[in-house]
C-alpha positions in Angstrom: -0.6 -8.6 -9.4 2.8 -9.5 -10.7 5.5 -10.8 -8.4 8.5 -11.0 -10.7 10.3 -8.1 -12.3 13.1 -7.4 -14.7 15.4 -5.8 -12.1 17.9 -4.7 -14.8 15.3 -2.1 -16.0 14.7 0.7 -13.6 11.5 2.7 -13.6 12.2 6.1 -15.2 12.0 9.0 -12.6 9.2 10.8 -14.6 7.0 7.7 -14.3 7.8 7.4 -10.6 6.8 11.0 -10.1 3.6 10.5 -12.1 2.6 7.5 -10.0 3.2 9.3 -6.8 1.4 12.3 -8.1 -1.6 10.1 -8.8 -1.6 8.8 -5.2 -1.8 12.4 -4.0 -5.2 12.7 -5.7 -6.7 9.9 -3.6 -9.8 10.8 -1.5 -9.2 11.5 2.1 -11.7 12.2 4.9 -11.9 15.9 5.6 -9.1 16.4 3.1 -6.8 15.3 5.9 -4.3 13.7 3.5 -2.8 11.7 6.3 -0.3 9.7 4.4 3.4 9.6 3.7 5.1 7.7 0.9 8.6 6.2 1.2 10.1 5.6 -2.3 12.9 3.1 -2.6 14.5 2.9 -6.0 18.1 2.2 -5.1 19.1 -1.5 -5.0 20.9 -1.0 -1.7 17.8 0.5 -0.2 15.7 -2.4 -1.5 18.2 -4.8 0.0 18.0 -2.9 3.3 14.2 -3.1 3.1 14.3 -6.9 2.7 16.6 -7.2 5.7 14.4 -5.0 7.8 11.3 -7.0 7.2 12.9 -10.5 7.3 11.6 -12.6 10.2 14.2 -14.4 12.3 11.8 -17.3 12.7 11.1 -17.7 8.9 13.7 -15.6 7.0 12.5 -16.5 3.6 8.9 -17.3 4.2 7.4 -13.8 3.9 7.1 -12.3 0.4 8.3 -8.9 1.6 11.7 -10.5 2.5 12.0 -12.0 -1.0 10.7 -9.2 -3.3 13.1 -8.4 -6.1 11.8 -5.2 -7.7 13.5 -2.1 -9.1 11.0 0.1 -7.2 9.2 -0.1 -3.9 6.8 2.5 -2.5 5.7 2.1 1.1 2.5 4.1 1.8 2.2 5.0 5.5 -0.9 6.3 7.2 -0.9 9.1 9.8 -3.8 8.8 12.3 -2.9 12.0 14.0 -3.5 14.0 10.8 -7.2 12.8 10.9 -7.7 13.2 14.6 -6.2 16.7 14.4 -8.3 17.7 11.3 -11.6 16.6 12.8 -10.8 18.5 16.1 -10.9 21.7 14.0 -13.9 24.0 14.4 -15.3 23.4 10.9 -15.7 19.7 11.7 -17.7 20.2 14.8 -15.7 18.0 17.2 -13.7 19.5 20.0 -11.5 16.5 20.8 -9.4 13.9 19.1 -11.5 10.9 20.2 -10.6 8.0 18.0 -13.8 6.2 19.0 -15.8 8.5 16.8 -14.4 6.8 13.7 -16.4 3.7 12.6 -13.3 2.4 10.7 -9.7 3.8 10.5 -10.1 6.1 7.5 -6.4 7.0 7.8 -5.6 3.4 6.7 -8.5 3.2 4.2 -7.5 6.5 2.5 -3.9 5.4 2.3 -5.0 2.1 0.8 -6.9 4.1 -1.8 -3.7 6.0 -2.6 -1.9 2.7 -3.0 -4.5 1.5 -5.4 -4.0 4.6 -7.5 -0.3 3.8 -7.6 -1.2 0.3 -8.9 -3.5 1.6 -11.5 -1.0 4.2 -12.6 1.7 1.6 -13.0 -0.7 -0.5 -15.1 -1.5 2.5 -17.3 2.2 2.9 -18.0 2.7 -0.7 -18.9 4.4 -1.7 -15.7 3.8 -4.6 -13.4 2.9 -4.1 -9.8 2.0 -5.9 -6.6 0.6 -4.9 -3.2 1.7 -6.8 -0.1 2.0 -6.3 3.6 4.7 -6.0 6.2 4.3 -8.1 9.3 3.5 -5.7 12.3 6.4 -7.3 14.3 8.8 -5.9 11.6 7.5 -2.3 11.6 10.0 -1.1 14.2 12.9 -2.5 12.2 11.5 -0.9 9.1 11.1 2.4 10.9 14.7 2.2 12.2 16.1 1.3 8.8 14.6 4.3 7.1 14.0 6.9 9.8 10.3 6.6 9.6 8.6 8.8 12.2 6.7 7.0 14.9 3.4 8.7 13.8 3.5 6.9 10.5 2.3 3.3 10.1 3.1 1.2 7.0 -0.2 0.1 5.4 1.6 -2.1 2.8 4.1 -2.0 0.0 3.7 -1.4 -3.7 6.3 -3.1 -5.8 6.7 -1.8 -9.3 8.8 -2.6 -12.4 8.9 -4.0 -15.9 7.4 -7.5 -15.8 9.6 -10.6 -16.1 8.2 -14.0 -17.0 5.7 -14.7 -14.2 5.1 -17.9 -12.2 1.4 -18.2 -11.6 0.4 -18.4 -8.0 -1.2 -21.6 -6.9 -4.0 -19.4 -5.4 -5.2 -18.6 -8.9 -6.5 -22.2 -9.3 -9.5 -21.2 -7.2 -10.6 -18.8 -9.9 -12.1 -15.4 -9.5 -15.5 -15.2 -7.8 -18.4 -14.3 -10.0 -20.4 -11.2 -9.7 -23.4 -13.4 -8.8 -21.4 -14.6 -5.8 -20.6 -11.2 -4.4 -23.1 -8.6 -5.6 -26.6 -8.1 -4.2 -29.1 -5.5 -5.2 -31.4 -3.9 -2.7 -30.4 -6.2 0.2 -28.1 -9.2 0.8 -31.2 -11.4 1.0 -32.3 -10.6 -2.5 -31.1 -12.5 -5.6 -28.6 -10.4 -7.7 -30.0 -8.7 -10.7 
């Protein structure tokens, strides 16, 4: 993930359209497609985003309040789309009981759509980063951009042409090896 962008170089609209189109191809439980994508490519909108997510307690401490990118895409999940879809006759449920869901697939599927955006950006030679918005700032974000209450921000994808990057201190830890995280047959077995 890259956190520094050349803000003087916008992302061409045809690339933005392609990246969003890729996200629409993400898997979704029951083909619910319970997502909505807010695209911000105007510097004034990006400034408004930063102001909306800035914490009064720590105004510059959260990455979302500092991001300087020519393009932000905010994927939102829509739980109601899933609950409604699975209450349809072909799914066999007659209610919208959220307890039936072992995990919130509306968030999982929207996260997969965000991943397709990140991969699409990489394929086009762009830099990208995925980061979160603190839940206590969701109402301010909704108010700033007229986001319907039924939509919940899952994160933010920042995109643009890369600028010289400053390596995160987190990278000193190194990437975990496959032997550390992959098990074959069971978690008690040695990896193959």
